[in-house]
N, C-alpha and C positions, 0 to 999 in steps of 0.2 A: 355132630362136628362142632368143634369148638370155634370161636370167633376168628382166631388167627389162621385156622385152615380155610376158613370161608374167605377171608381176606387175601390170602395167598392164591387161591383159585381164582378170585376176581382179577388180581394183578396179573396172573398168567394170561388170561382171556383178554385183558385190556392190551398187553403186549403183542399178542397175536393180531389183534384187530388193528392196532397202530402199524404192524409190519404190512398187514394186507392194504391198508389205506395208502402207505408210503408207496407200495409196488403199483397200485392202481393210478396215483396222482403221477407217477413218473413215466408211466407207459406211454406209447404213442397215441392210443385212443383217449387217455386221460387228459384232463385240461389243466394246464400248469398256468396259474396266473401271474407268476413272477416273470419279470423281463429279464433276460440275461443278454449280456453282449459278448457271449463266449465265442470265439472263432473270429470276430470282428477286427481284432487288433487295435482296440482304442477308438478314438474320435473319428468320425468320417472327415474325409478332405472335402473342401469346397473349392471350386474353381475362382481363379481371379475375376472373371466376368461375372459370376454369380454374386461375389463379394462387392462388386462394383455397383450392380443393380440393387443390392440390398442398402448400400450405403447412400445411393441416390433416392431411393424411396424414403428411407429415414430422414435424409436432409429435407425432402419435400414435406414429410410429416412435421418436422420441426419449423419450418417456413411458414406453414399453414397455421400452426399453434401460435407463433410469435405475431402473426398477423392478426389473429383473433384477439390476442392480449393487447394489442396496440389499439384496436378498435373499441375494446371494452372500457 
């Protein structure tokens, strides 16, 4: 066999292995490490109460930081 035929055979084998890998990685038993937001419809919504709790906690952190800055 000449080199071109050997390289062609290697390329064919690599293509088959890549297809097999793609099938295994996308199957239910395979582990897909990419995070997808498919079917979620964009960003999650947060309630007004949750936003208020987050804002209050952040304001408390800022107040604590400012108090520490004045003391220093």
